[in-house]
SEBA-45850 format. One line per 5 residues: number of its first residue (from 1); their letters; for each residue y, z, x of N, C-alpha, C, CB. Coordinates in Angstrom, 2 decimals, decimal comma. Atoms other than C-alpha are relative to their C-alpha. Glycine has a CB too. Example, Ala and Ser with C-alpha at 12.3 -4.5 7.8 and 13.67 -1.06 7.14 Angstrom:
residues 2
1) AS) -1,19/0,00/0,89/-4,50/7,80/12,30/1,20/0,00/0,90/0,03/1,25/-0,99  -1,19/-0,06/-0,82/-1,06/7,14/13,67/1,09/0,73/-0,77/0,46/-1,42/0,41
This chain:
residues 251
1) XXXXX) 0,85/0,77/0,87/6,69/2,09/2,23/0,85/-0,99/-0,78/-0,78/0,92/-0,95  -0,77/0,99/0,73/7,90/-1,15/0,69/-0,01/0,32/-1,48/-0,55/-1,42/0,24  -0,14/-0,41/1,38/9,19/-0,50/-2,81/-0,61/-0,98/-0,99/1,45/0,20/-0,33  0,60/0,97/0,90/7,69/-3,68/-4,25/-1,51/0,22/-0,14/0,27/-1,41/0,48  1,43/-0,29/-0,08/4,26/-2,18/-3,61/-0,70/0,00/-1,34/-0,21/1,31/0,67
6) XXXXX) 0,96/0,00/1,09/1,76/-3,17/-6,28/0,61/0,37/-1,35/-1,10/0,94/0,32  -0,63/-0,40/1,25/4,31/-2,64/-9,07/-0,49/-0,81/-1,19/1,51/-0,12/0,11  0,42/0,85/1,12/3,00/-5,53/-11,15/-1,18/0,62/-0,74/-0,36/-1,40/0,49  1,19/-0,59/0,64/-0,38/-3,87/-11,78/0,34/1,29/-0,71/-1,08/0,24/1,03  -0,34/-1,28/0,61/1,11/-0,47/-12,45/0,91/-0,21/-1,21/0,68/0,92/1,02
11) XXXXX) -0,90/0,25/1,10/3,86/-1,87/-14,66/-0,75/-0,41/-1,26/1,00/-1,08/0,38  0,79/0,43/1,15/1,27/-3,52/-16,89/-0,59/1,20/-0,73/-1,11/-0,96/0,43  0,59/-1,19/0,61/-0,41/-0,14/-17,46/1,05/0,83/-0,71/-0,71/0,84/1,06  -1,03/-0,85/0,58/2,78/1,80/-18,08/0,72/-0,68/-1,15/1,00/0,41/1,07  -0,69/0,72/1,07/4,33/-0,92/-20,22/-0,79/0,08/-1,30/0,21/-1,46/0,40
16) XXXXX) 0,84/-0,12/1,19/1,37/-0,68/-22,58/0,31/1,32/-0,71/-1,50/-0,08/0,37  -0,35/-1,29/0,59/2,30/2,98/-23,09/1,37/-0,08/-0,69/0,01/1,10/1,09  -1,35/0,10/0,56/5,93/2,03/-23,76/0,00/-0,68/-1,36/0,90/-0,76/0,96  0,02/0,73/1,26/4,90/-0,22/-26,63/-0,14/0,93/-1,21/-1,13/-1,00/0,01  0,17/-0,94/1,11/4,10/2,88/-28,72/1,33/0,66/-0,37/-1,02/1,06/0,36
21) XXXXX) -1,32/-0,59/0,27/7,77/3,95/-28,52/0,96/-1,10/-0,44/0,55/0,73/1,26  -0,93/1,04/0,46/10,24/1,91/-30,63/1,17/-0,16/0,98/0,54/0,34/-1,41  -1,10/0,26/-0,93/12,86/0,25/-28,42/1,32/-0,08/-0,75/-0,26/-1,30/0,79  -1,34/0,15/0,58/16,54/0,74/-29,31/0,47/-1,44/0,21/1,01/1,01/0,62  -0,44/1,40/-0,06/18,32/-2,58/-29,91/0,60/-0,38/1,35/1,01/-0,26/-1,10
26) XXXXX) -0,54/0,40/-1,32/20,32/-2,52/-26,62/-1,10/-0,16/1,05/1,01/1,04/0,48  1,12/0,12/-0,95/17,05/-1,97/-24,70/-0,77/-1,28/-0,25/-0,94/1,23/-0,10  0,67/1,26/0,32/15,44/-4,88/-26,54/0,76/-1,18/0,61/-0,11/-0,18/-1,53  -0,81/1,10/-0,52/18,33/-7,08/-25,47/-0,07/-0,10/1,52/1,45/0,17/-0,44  0,07/0,03/-1,47/18,19/-6,05/-21,82/-1,40/-0,42/0,46/0,36/1,40/0,59
31) XXXXX) 1,37/0,45/-0,30/14,42/-6,64/-21,90/-0,06/-1,53/0,03/-1,00/0,57/-1,04  -0,01/1,47/0,06/15,15/-10,28/-22,79/0,58/-0,61/1,28/0,81/-0,47/-1,20  -0,61/0,50/-1,24/17,05/-10,59/-19,49/-0,95/0,12/1,20/1,29/0,77/0,28  1,00/-0,01/-1,06/13,85/-10,06/-17,51/-0,36/1,37/0,52/0,48/-0,82/1,11  0,37/-1,35/-0,42/13,70/-6,28/-17,13/-1,25/0,43/-0,77/1,17/1,01/-0,23
36) XXXXX) 1,23/-0,47/0,64/10,21/-4,95/-17,84/0,14/1,49/-0,31/-1,25/-0,27/0,89  -0,20/-1,38/0,42/10,46/-1,73/-19,83/-1,26/0,81/0,22/0,42/0,06/-1,48  1,14/-0,86/-0,32/8,21/1,10/-18,64/-0,13/1,14/-1,01/0,13/0,56/1,41  0,12/-1,18/0,86/8,95/4,29/-20,55/1,37/0,66/-0,17/-1,00/1,01/0,59  -1,24/-0,75/0,17/11,73/6,49/-21,96/-0,05/1,32/0,76/0,26/0,27/-1,49
41) XXXXX) -0,07/-1,33/-0,60/12,90/9,72/-20,33/1,29/0,66/-0,45/-0,10/-0,07/1,56  -1,20/-0,73/0,38/15,46/12,41/-21,03/0,78/0,38/1,25/-0,37/1,26/-0,82  -0,88/-0,28/-1,13/18,34/12,60/-18,56/0,81/1,27/-0,29/0,96/-1,22/0,29  -0,81/-1,20/0,22/20,69/15,60/-18,09/0,94/-0,15/-1,20/0,81/0,32/1,25  -0,89/-0,06/1,15/22,80/16,64/-21,07/-0,58/-0,74/-1,21/1,36/-0,58/0,35
46) XXXXX) 0,66/0,63/1,13/20,23/15,08/-23,40/0,15/-1,50/-0,08/0,50/0,59/-1,23  -0,16/1,45/0,00/21,13/11,51/-22,46/-1,37/-0,67/0,01/0,83/-0,46/1,22  1,28/0,71/0,04/18,31/9,12/-23,37/0,00/-1,11/1,05/-0,26/-0,59/-1,40  0,13/1,02/-1,04/17,18/7,02/-20,44/-1,28/-0,78/-0,17/0,06/0,64/1,38  1,19/0,83/0,00/14,67/4,25/-19,97/-0,27/-0,48/1,42/0,15/-1,22/-0,97
51) XXXXX) 0,42/0,52/-1,30/12,72/3,25/-16,88/-0,48/-1,43/-0,16/-1,12/0,89/0,61  0,50/1,36/0,01/11,99/-0,35/-16,04/-0,12/-0,54/1,41/0,91/-0,90/-0,83  0,04/0,67/-1,30/11,36/-2,78/-13,21/0,61/-1,38/-0,14/-1,46/-0,10/0,54  -0,58/1,33/-0,04/13,17/-5,94/-12,23/-0,25/-0,59/1,38/1,52/0,03/-0,33  0,34/0,67/-1,25/11,80/-8,28/-9,57/-0,57/0,98/1,03/1,23/-0,69/0,58
56) XXXXX) 0,70/-0,91/-0,90/9,63/-5,54/-8,11/0,77/1,24/0,39/-0,37/-0,71/1,20  -0,81/-1,17/-0,32/12,35/-2,89/-8,05/0,17/0,85/-1,25/1,37/-0,43/0,56  -0,19/-0,91/1,11/12,61/0,20/-10,25/1,47/0,06/-0,43/-0,50/1,38/0,36  -1,36/-0,09/0,52/15,67/0,41/-12,50/0,06/1,07/-1,09/0,49/-1,37/-0,55  -0,21/-0,96/1,09/17,12/3,03/-14,88/1,12/-0,50/-0,89/0,32/1,41/0,54
61) XXXXX) -0,99/0,38/1,00/19,08/2,42/-18,07/0,30/1,22/-0,86/-0,49/-1,20/-0,87  -0,41/-1,17/0,77/21,05/4,95/-20,12/0,70/-0,45/-1,28/0,92/0,91/0,83  -0,60/0,32/1,29/21,87/4,73/-23,83/1,26/0,85/-0,22/-1,02/0,23/-1,14  -1,18/-0,78/0,40/25,33/5,75/-25,01/-0,36/0,81/-1,25/1,24/-0,94/-0,27  0,33/-0,86/1,14/25,38/8,49/-27,69/-0,13/-0,73/-1,33/1,03/1,07/-0,14
66) XXXXX) 0,10/0,73/1,27/25,90/5,95/-30,47/-1,20/-0,94/-0,05/1,27/-0,79/-0,24  1,20/0,84/-0,13/22,76/4,09/-29,26/0,28/-1,48/-0,24/-1,07/0,48/-0,96  -0,35/1,41/0,17/24,65/0,82/-29,51/0,27/-0,70/1,32/1,22/-0,11/-0,89  -0,28/0,58/-1,31/25,23/0,31/-25,80/-0,96/0,60/1,03/1,47/0,25/0,41  0,85/-0,48/-1,08/23,17/0,63/-22,61/0,70/-0,26/1,33/-1,40/-0,68/-0,03
71) XXXXX) -0,59/0,11/-1,34/24,36/1,23/-19,04/-1,16/-0,01/1,00/1,00/1,19/0,30  1,04/0,12/-1,01/22,11/0,09/-16,19/0,56/0,41/1,35/-0,57/-1,44/0,05  -0,46/-0,43/-1,32/22,43/1,84/-12,83/-0,47/1,39/0,33/1,50/-0,06/0,07  0,38/-1,32/-0,47/22,19/5,17/-11,02/0,85/1,09/-0,66/0,12/0,08/1,52  -0,72/-1,18/0,46/23,13/8,60/-12,35/0,04/1,02/1,14/-0,66/0,61/-1,29
76) XXXXX) -0,18/-0,99/-1,06/24,52/11,17/-9,89/0,45/1,32/-0,62/1,02/-0,48/1,06  -0,50/-1,29/0,46/25,12/14,90/-10,32/1,26/0,38/0,79/-1,09/1,10/0,14  -1,26/-0,42/-0,62/28,18/16,88/-9,18/-0,12/0,18/1,51/0,48/1,29/-0,62  0,21/-0,17/-1,44/26,61/17,42/-5,74/-0,27/-1,32/0,71/-1,16/0,95/0,24  0,23/1,31/-0,61/26,13/13,69/-5,20/-1,45/-0,40/0,09/0,59/-0,03/1,35
81) XXXXX) 1,43/0,34/-0,02/22,36/13,72/-5,73/-0,28/-1,17/-0,95/-0,85/1,23/-0,39  0,35/1,15/0,80/20,93/10,44/-7,00/-1,18/0,37/-0,91/-0,36/-1,22/0,90  1,03/-0,43/0,92/19,00/11,56/-10,09/-0,89/-1,16/-0,44/0,63/0,65/-1,22  0,77/1,18/0,41/17,91/8,04/-10,98/-1,06/-0,34/1,05/0,93/-1,22/-0,22  0,94/0,31/-1,08/16,32/7,45/-7,59/-1,18/0,96/-0,01/0,71/0,06/1,36
86) XXXXX) 1,07/-1,00/0,04/14,33/10,66/-7,95/-1,03/-0,34/-1,07/0,58/1,39/-0,26  0,95/0,29/1,07/12,81/9,68/-11,29/-0,72/-1,34/0,22/0,71/-0,01/-1,36  0,64/1,27/-0,32/12,15/6,09/-10,16/-1,13/0,23/1,01/1,03/-1,01/0,57  1,01/-0,29/-1,02/10,30/7,43/-7,13/-1,19/0,73/-0,60/0,61/0,83/1,12  1,08/-0,82/0,54/8,29/10,00/-9,08/-0,81/-0,71/-1,08/0,57/1,28/-0,57
91) XXXXX) 0,68/0,62/1,15/7,47/7,84/-12,10/-0,53/-1,41/0,28/0,94/-0,06/-1,16  0,41/1,38/-0,27/7,07/4,39/-10,52/-0,62/-0,16/1,38/1,18/-0,94/-0,15  0,48/0,32/-1,35/6,77/4,20/-6,74/-1,18/0,85/0,45/1,12/0,16/0,98  1,11/-0,84/-0,41/4,55/7,21/-6,12/-1,30/-0,36/-0,73/0,34/1,47/-0,23  1,24/0,41/0,68/2,04/6,29/-8,86/-0,49/-1,37/0,46/0,23/-0,03/-1,51
96) XXXXX) 0,41/1,32/-0,48/2,07/2,67/-7,64/-0,72/0,11/1,34/1,23/-0,93/0,13  0,64/-0,20/-1,30/1,23/3,82/-4,12/-1,39/0,62/-0,14/0,86/0,88/0,88  1,30/-0,64/0,20/-1,59/6,06/-5,34/-1,00/-0,96/-0,63/0,14/1,25/-0,89  0,86/1,01/0,62/-2,95/3,24/-7,47/-0,51/-0,97/1,06/0,75/-0,76/-1,12  0,40/0,92/-1,06/-2,95/0,96/-4,45/-0,97/0,65/0,96/1,22/-0,50/0,77
101) XXXXX) 0,90/-0,71/-0,90/-4,62/3,62/-2,33/-1,43/0,00/-0,53/0,48/1,44/0,20  1,34/0,05/0,59/-7,55/3,64/-4,76/-0,70/-1,29/0,39/0,06/0,12/-1,53  0,59/1,28/-0,38/-8,10/-0,04/-4,01/-0,28/-0,05/1,50/0,91/-1,15/-0,40  0,20/0,00/-1,45/-7,65/0,42/-0,27/-1,21/0,83/0,40/1,25/0,53/0,70  1,09/-0,89/-0,40/-10,04/3,35/-0,03/-1,35/-0,46/-0,56/0,30/1,41/-0,47
106) XXXXX) 1,25/0,50/0,57/-12,62/1,54/-2,20/-0,49/-1,26/0,72/0,18/-0,29/-1,48  0,38/1,25/-0,68/-12,62/-1,61/-0,04/-1,00/0,29/1,12/1,25/-0,71/0,58  0,97/-0,21/-1,08/-15,69/-1,88/2,21/0,60/-0,42/1,33/-1,30/-0,78/-0,26  -0,55/0,31/-1,32/-14,74/-1,81/5,86/-0,80/0,69/1,09/1,47/0,42/0,08  0,66/-0,61/-1,16/-15,69/-0,58/9,31/0,54/1,41/0,15/0,23/-0,84/1,32
111) XXXXX) -0,43/-1,40/-0,01/-15,57/3,20/9,24/-0,26/0,66/1,34/-0,71/0,77/-1,11  0,12/-0,78/-1,23/-14,95/5,38/12,27/0,55/1,39/-0,26/0,74/-0,68/1,20  -0,45/-1,37/0,19/-14,70/9,15/12,19/-0,64/0,64/-1,22/1,50/0,04/-0,13  0,61/-0,81/1,05/-15,60/11,85/9,70/0,72/-0,15/-1,33/-0,02/1,45/0,40  -0,59/0,00/1,35/-15,06/11,74/5,94/0,80/1,28/-0,24/-1,09/-0,14/-1,06
116) XXXXX) -0,71/-1,28/0,13/-13,76/15,31/6,40/1,23/0,08/0,90/-0,95/1,14/0,32  -1,18/0,02/-0,88/-11,00/14,25/8,82/1,25/0,35/-0,80/0,16/-1,38/0,67  -1,23/-0,45/0,66/-7,56/15,65/8,03/0,76/-1,15/-0,65/0,89/0,71/0,99  -0,74/1,15/0,54/-6,10/12,17/7,46/-0,89/-1,23/0,00/1,28/-0,27/0,83  0,77/1,24/0,15/-7,92/9,12/6,12/0,95/-1,19/0,13/-0,75/-0,03/-1,39
121) XXXXX) -0,89/1,11/-0,32/-6,43/5,88/7,43/-0,72/-1,33/-0,26/0,47/0,08/1,48  0,52/1,35/0,18/-6,95/2,26/6,39/0,88/-0,94/0,81/-0,02/-0,42/-1,52  -0,77/0,90/-0,86/-5,92/-0,45/8,84/-0,54/-1,43/-0,13/-0,06/0,47/1,48  0,35/1,43/-0,01/-5,89/-4,24/8,49/0,12/-0,49/1,43/0,93/-0,83/-0,98  0,03/0,44/-1,40/-6,87/-5,79/11,81/-0,54/-1,42/0,10/-0,84/0,96/0,86
126) XXXXX) 0,49/1,34/-0,35/-7,41/-9,25/13,26/-0,75/0,13/1,33/1,20/-1,05/0,11  0,76/-0,12/-1,26/-10,07/-9,66/16,01/0,80/-0,37/1,24/-1,21/-0,87/-0,07  -0,76/0,43/-1,16/-7,47/-11,28/18,28/1,41/0,60/0,05/0,10/-1,50/0,02  -1,31/-0,64/0,02/-4,51/-9,01/17,53/0,10/1,02/1,13/0,27/0,67/-1,38  -0,10/-0,93/-1,12/-3,45/-7,28/20,79/0,52/1,37/-0,41/0,89/-0,58/1,06
131) XXXXX) -0,53/-1,29/0,43/-1,51/-4,58/18,95/-1,03/0,78/-0,82/1,28/-0,20/-0,83  1,12/-0,67/0,70/-4,54/-3,86/16,74/-0,90/0,68/1,04/-0,83/-1,02/-0,86  0,84/-0,55/-1,06/-6,51/-3,34/19,94/0,64/1,24/0,62/-0,26/-1,06/1,08  -0,70/-1,16/-0,57/-3,85/-0,99/21,33/-0,06/1,18/-0,96/1,47/-0,35/0,32  0,08/-1,08/0,98/-3,84/0,99/18,08/-1,41/0,59/-0,02/0,39/-0,50/-1,41
136) XXXXX) 1,39/-0,48/-0,03/-7,64/1,20/18,20/-0,17/1,00/1,13/-0,99/-1,19/0,16  0,12/-0,91/-1,15/-7,43/2,76/21,67/0,81/1,28/-0,24/0,49/-0,70/1,30  -0,83/-1,17/0,30/-4,60/5,10/20,55/-0,72/0,95/-0,96/1,35/-0,43/-0,61  0,62/-0,81/1,06/-6,66/6,27/17,59/-1,26/0,72/0,45/-0,33/-0,87/-1,18  1,31/-0,55/-0,36/-9,90/7,05/19,42/-0,01/1,51/0,29/-0,51/-0,72/1,20
141) XXXXX) 0,03/-1,46/-0,24/-9,00/10,55/20,71/0,15/0,81/-1,29/1,12/0,40/0,97  -0,22/-0,72/1,26/-7,83/11,57/17,22/-1,17/-0,16/-0,95/1,28/-0,50/-0,67  1,23/0,17/0,76/-10,97/10,15/15,65/-1,04/0,99/0,52/-0,53/-1,47/0,09  1,00/-0,89/-0,60/-13,08/12,14/18,08/0,27/1,46/-0,28/-0,06/-0,22/1,50  -0,27/-1,43/0,23/-11,25/15,43/17,49/0,09/0,33/-1,50/1,30/0,40/0,70
146) XXXXX) 0,04/-0,25/1,43/-11,44/15,00/13,70/1,35/-0,01/-0,69/-0,64/1,29/-0,24  -1,32/0,04/0,63/-7,71/14,56/13,10/0,10/-1,13/-1,02/1,09/-0,17/1,07  -0,06/1,15/0,90/-8,12/11,13/11,52/-1,36/-0,68/-0,06/1,08/-0,99/0,45  1,10/0,96/0,05/-10,78/8,71/10,36/0,64/-1,33/-0,37/-1,14/0,43/-1,03  -0,56/1,32/0,31/-10,20/4,97/10,07/-1,02/-0,86/-0,72/0,47/-0,69/1,28
151) XXXXX) 0,78/1,08/0,60/-11,49/2,22/7,85/0,73/-1,29/0,34/-0,18/0,18/-1,58  -0,61/1,25/-0,43/-10,80/-1,18/9,37/-0,39/-1,12/-0,95/-0,41/-0,35/1,45  0,21/1,15/0,86/-10,40/-4,12/6,99/0,38/-1,24/0,80/0,84/0,10/-1,34  -0,25/1,16/-0,86/-10,78/-7,32/8,97/0,60/-1,16/-0,77/-1,29/-0,44/0,68  -0,63/1,19/0,55/-8,57/-10,33/8,28/0,06/-1,06/1,10/1,44/0,32/-0,55
156) XXXXX) -0,11/1,07/-0,97/-8,09/-13,68/9,97/1,37/-0,65/-0,09/-1,09/-1,05/-0,21  -1,38/0,48/0,12/-4,38/-14,34/10,55/0,62/-0,43/1,33/0,86/1,06/-0,61  -0,63/0,26/-1,30/-3,72/-14,65/14,31/-0,32/-1,40/0,53/-0,46/1,05/1,02  0,45/1,29/-0,54/-5,76/-17,71/15,37/-0,82/-0,75/-1,03/-0,83/0,21/1,29  0,81/0,76/0,95/-7,53/-20,54/13,56/-1,44/0,51/-0,11/-0,02/-1,45/0,40
161) XXXXX) 1,38/-0,48/0,04/-10,87/-18,98/14,52/-0,10/1,51/-0,23/-0,70/-0,36/1,30  0,03/-1,45/0,25/-9,89/-15,38/13,69/-0,96/0,35/-1,13/1,40/0,52/-0,34  0,87/-0,26/1,14/-11,68/-15,57/10,35/-1,47/-0,11/0,36/0,31/-0,95/-1,12  1,39/0,18/-0,41/-14,87/-16,82/12,00/-0,50/1,23/0,77/-0,15/-1,26/0,87  0,41/-1,17/-0,78/-14,92/-13,90/14,42/-0,02/1,26/-0,87/0,95/0,20/1,19
166) XXXXX) 0,05/-1,13/0,94/-14,07/-11,42/11,67/-1,31/-0,04/-0,77/1,21/-0,04/-0,98  1,26/0,16/0,73/-17,04/-12,82/9,74/-1,19/0,34/0,89/-0,14/-1,43/-0,54  1,11/-0,28/-0,92/-19,27/-12,58/12,82/-0,18/1,50/0,20/0,26/-0,68/1,36  0,09/-1,46/-0,13/-18,42/-8,88/13,21/-0,65/0,59/-1,24/1,41/0,61/0,22  0,48/-0,59/1,25/-19,06/-8,10/9,55/-1,43/-0,41/-0,33/0,90/-0,38/-1,14
171) XXXXX) 1,36/0,49/0,28/-22,27/-10,17/9,40/-1,02/0,49/1,01/-0,01/-1,51/-0,03  0,93/-0,49/-1,03/-23,76/-8,50/12,49/-0,85/1,14/-0,57/0,77/0,49/1,25  0,91/-1,05/0,49/-26,59/-5,99/12,13/0,66/1,38/-0,02/-1,26/0,05/0,87  -0,72/-1,27/-0,06/-24,22/-3,13/13,02/1,49/-0,28/0,22/-0,57/0,92/1,13  -1,42/0,36/-0,15/-20,55/-4,02/12,30/0,81/1,02/0,78/0,62/-0,19/-1,35
176) XXXXX) -0,76/-1,03/-0,71/-19,25/-0,67/13,58/-0,23/-0,12/1,51/-0,40/1,40/-0,50  0,34/0,13/-1,43/-21,06/-1,11/16,91/0,60/-1,29/0,58/-1,54/0,01/0,20  -0,55/1,28/-0,46/-19,99/-4,76/17,18/1,50/0,07/0,17/-0,37/-1,13/-0,98  -1,45/-0,16/-0,07/-16,36/-3,89/16,45/0,38/0,90/1,17/0,55/0,57/-1,31  -0,25/-0,90/-1,11/-16,48/-1,03/18,96/-0,12/-0,74/1,33/-0,99/1,19/-0,03
181) XXXXX) 0,19/0,76/-1,24/-17,81/-3,39/21,64/1,16/-0,96/0,23/-1,32/-0,78/-0,04  -1,12/0,94/-0,12/-15,07/-5,94/20,93/1,28/0,71/0,41/0,21/-0,74/-1,31  -1,26/-0,70/-0,26/-12,21/-3,42/20,93/-0,03/0,76/1,32/0,30/0,95/-1,14  0,07/-0,79/-1,24/-13,40/-1,20/23,78/0,03/-0,88/1,24/-1,26/0,86/0,02  -0,02/0,95/-1,13/-13,78/-4,29/26,00/1,30/-0,80/0,03/-1,20/-0,96/-0,09
186) XXXXX) -1,27/0,73/0,12/-10,26/-5,45/25,02/-0,22/-1,48/-0,31/0,81/0,14/1,29  0,26/1,36/0,48/-11,70/-8,55/23,36/-0,94/-0,82/0,85/1,25/-0,71/-0,11  0,87/0,79/-0,90/-14,08/-9,58/26,15/-1,42/-0,14/-0,55/-0,05/0,66/1,38  1,37/0,06/0,54/-17,36/-8,76/24,38/0,09/-0,48/-1,45/-0,73/1,41/0,10  -0,15/0,59/1,32/-17,19/-11,16/21,45/-1,36/-0,15/-0,70/0,70/-1,36/0,10
191) XXXXX) 1,26/0,22/0,73/-19,82/-11,41/18,71/-0,33/-1,50/-0,04/0,10/0,56/-1,43  0,42/1,40/0,12/-21,85/-14,60/18,42/0,40/-0,53/-1,37/-1,54/-0,15/0,21  -0,44/0,59/1,26/-20,45/-16,93/15,78/-1,20/-0,50/-0,80/0,98/-1,16/0,25  1,05/0,49/0,88/-22,60/-17,81/12,79/0,29/-1,45/-0,38/-0,11/0,88/-1,26  -0,20/1,39/0,43/-23,18/-21,42/11,79/0,53/-0,06/-1,42/-1,32/-0,79/0,10
196) XXXXX) -0,48/-0,08/1,38/-22,60/-20,44/8,17/0,37/1,44/-0,32/-1,08/-0,51/-0,99  -0,44/-1,34/0,40/-20,61/-17,48/6,89/-0,65/0,38/-1,32/1,53/0,07/-0,10  0,56/-0,43/1,28/-22,52/-15,54/4,22/1,10/0,11/-1,05/-0,73/1,36/0,16  -1,03/-0,02/1,06/-20,63/-15,89/0,90/0,60/1,39/-0,22/-0,59/-0,49/-1,30  -0,51/-1,35/0,23/-20,36/-12,10/0,49/1,00/0,41/1,08/-1,17/1,01/-0,05
201) XXXXX) -0,91/-0,32/-1,11/-18,71/-11,79/3,92/1,31/-0,77/-0,17/-0,66/-0,34/1,37  -1,21/0,80/0,23/-16,30/-14,63/3,14/0,87/0,63/-1,08/-0,38/-1,44/-0,40  -0,75/-0,63/1,09/-15,32/-12,92/-0,12/0,64/1,31/0,44/-0,92/0,24/-1,21  -0,53/-1,28/-0,50/-14,85/-9,60/1,69/1,28/-0,23/0,81/-1,05/0,72/0,86  -1,18/0,30/-0,82/-12,41/-11,11/4,21/1,13/-0,52/-0,87/-0,34/-1,03/1,10
206) XXXXX) -1,00/0,53/0,93/-10,62/-13,00/1,45/0,65/1,13/-0,80/-0,64/-1,03/-0,95  -0,51/-1,13/0,75/-10,28/-9,79/-0,56/0,93/0,85/0,86/-1,16/0,86/-0,53  -0,85/-0,76/-0,92/-8,88/-7,98/2,48/1,38/-0,65/0,14/-0,67/0,12/1,38  -1,27/0,70/-0,19/-6,23/-10,65/2,93/0,84/0,05/-1,27/-0,24/-1,45/0,41  -0,74/-0,12/1,26/-5,30/-10,51/-0,75/0,63/1,38/-0,14/-0,93/-0,29/-1,20
211) XXXXX) -0,54/-1,36/0,03/-4,87/-6,74/-0,52/1,20/0,12/0,93/-1,07/1,03/0,39  -1,08/-0,06/-0,98/-2,72/-7,13/2,56/1,25/-0,70/-0,52/-0,44/-0,63/1,34  -1,14/0,72/0,56/-0,52/-9,70/0,83/0,64/0,79/-1,14/-0,44/-1,38/-0,50  -0,52/-0,80/1,12/-0,20/-7,47/-2,26/0,88/1,14/0,49/-1,15/0,55/-0,85  -0,77/-1,09/-0,59/1,14/-4,74/0,01/1,26/-0,48/0,70/-0,86/0,76/0,98
216) XXXXX) -1,19/0,54/-0,63/3,74/-7,07/1,47/-0,02/0,07/1,51/1,20/0,71/-0,51  0,09/-0,09/-1,46/2,46/-6,64/5,03/0,05/-1,41/0,59/-1,32/0,74/0,45  -0,17/1,32/-0,59/3,50/-9,55/7,24/-0,55/-0,08/1,41/1,45/-0,39/0,00  0,58/0,02/-1,33/1,54/-8,72/10,37/-1,07/1,06/0,15/1,08/0,18/1,06  1,03/-0,99/-0,30/-1,26/-6,73/11,95/0,35/0,71/1,30/-1,41/-0,67/0,11
221) XXXXX) 0,71/-0,79/1,01/-2,05/-3,98/12,41/0,93/0,41/-1,14/-0,61/1,24/0,64  -0,70/-0,56/1,15/-0,99/-2,92/8,93/-0,76/1,26/-0,38/0,10/-1,03/-1,22  0,67/-1,31/0,06/-1,76/0,79/8,62/0,49/0,77/-1,21/0,26/0,81/1,30  -0,33/-0,72/1,23/-1,88/2,89/5,45/-0,73/1,34/-0,06/-0,36/-0,84/-1,23  0,63/-1,30/0,27/-2,54/6,52/4,56/0,81/0,73/-1,04/-0,12/0,84/1,31
226) XXXXX) -0,71/-0,88/0,93/-1,67/9,06/1,89/0,41/1,24/0,77/-0,89/0,36/-1,24  -0,41/-1,22/-0,69/0,44/11,87/3,29/-0,35/1,23/-0,83/1,52/-0,04/0,30  0,38/-1,25/0,68/0,11/15,51/2,25/0,62/0,11/-1,39/0,40/1,20/0,84  -0,61/0,02/1,34/2,42/14,85/-0,73/-0,60/-1,10/-0,85/1,51/-0,21/0,11  0,71/1,09/0,69/0,07/12,00/-1,73/0,92/-1,19/-0,27/-0,60/0,51/-1,31
231) XXXXX) -0,84/1,19/0,04/2,72/9,36/-1,09/-0,57/-1,00/1,02/1,50/0,35/0,31  0,57/1,00/-0,89/1,43/6,11/0,40/0,98/-0,34/1,12/-0,37/-1,26/-0,78  -0,81/0,31/-1,18/2,72/5,51/3,93/-0,48/-1,31/0,61/-0,09/1,15/1,04  0,31/1,29/-0,59/2,88/2,14/5,65/0,61/-0,11/1,40/0,51/-1,15/-0,89  -0,50/0,33/-1,33/3,19/1,23/9,33/-0,49/-1,42/0,29/-0,50/1,03/1,10
236) XXXXX) 0,39/1,36/-0,34/3,23/-2,48/10,17/0,36/-0,24/1,47/0,71/-1,05/-0,92  -0,18/0,13/-1,43/2,76/-3,19/13,85/-0,50/1,24/0,72/1,47/-0,27/0,34  0,47/-1,14/-0,80/1,88/-0,84/16,68/0,90/1,21/-0,26/-0,01/-0,35/1,51  -0,82/-1,18/0,28/3,03/2,69/15,75/0,75/0,46/1,24/-0,87/1,14/-0,54  -0,71/-0,62/-1,11/5,76/4,17/17,91/-0,44/1,47/0,09/1,56/-0,11/-0,18
241) XXXXX) 0,46/-1,38/-0,24/5,40/7,73/19,21/0,18/0,88/-1,22/0,76/0,60/1,18  -0,25/-0,83/1,17/6,98/9,34/16,13/-0,93/-0,37/-1,15/1,46/-0,13/-0,44  0,89/0,45/1,06/4,95/7,22/13,71/-1,43/0,46/0,24/0,05/-1,53/-0,13  1,36/-0,43/-0,33/1,73/8,07/15,54/-0,12/1,50/-0,22/-0,36/-0,38/1,45  -0,02/-1,46/0,20/2,66/11,76/15,48/-0,08/0,33/-1,48/1,27/0,62/0,63
246) XXXXX) 0,03/-0,22/1,45/3,30/11,58/11,73/-1,35/-0,35/-0,59/1,09/-0,82/-0,68  1,31/0,42/0,52/0,05/9,71/11,11/-1,05/1,06/0,28/-0,42/-1,34/0,62  1,00/-0,99/-0,38/-2,04/12,25/12,99/0,18/1,29/-0,81/0,08/0,31/1,52  -0,28/-1,21/0,81/-0,32/15,07/11,06/-0,06/-0,30/-1,49/1,38/0,57/0,36  0,04/0,44/1,40/-0,65/13,06/7,82/1,31/0,32/-0,71/-1,17/0,66/-0,74
251) X) -1,32/-0,26/0,58/3,11/13,40/7,22/0,51/-1,24/-0,72/1,01/0,43/1,09
């Protein structure tokens, strides 16, 4: 999962909480250098630490005992474990991923499979993306046996007319059936284009593309799911055998 994932939105929420805690002078000074302060934490041996983000990346800072100096970087224990990375992951990246998942799972899309499937999957697809089509075929047996369910969010990124065909699918009387016909025929059974795209459909496709950009995905299919530890997982492009195995097991 890309570490820049949706940190701006989450940082705004957590930073509001940090405002209730007075900032030591060294932290105030480092904040002026562009680090967004998130929250304080207590490091081993009672060392006071602070979490922040800089250019979409989590950072940790540690106050010296006299509280007149701050050290920015990672803290390691005697066994070589990166303690800073652990707290950054638990306090910033994991919550950011879960926050993004709320938006992904709330987005209207083409649903296939049961809501009770072991793994819920959201995939950004383009009507003319060959790898999206291959993933669709790969996913069908697992949708049928209840291992996964998919919600497809259509975007228009491959061809100039991709958006028109995405709109035609979503504006049809039965988008799931129309999408199934398109994918199962390997793109041969195309929906009829509309002379005018309904505004709601246009906004839906636009919203899908904004979500995809926020996630940093640079191609389709872009596949997302929460694993059993509730950490957001990302696969961009056609999953390889191991990635597909992990997805089906929700690892």
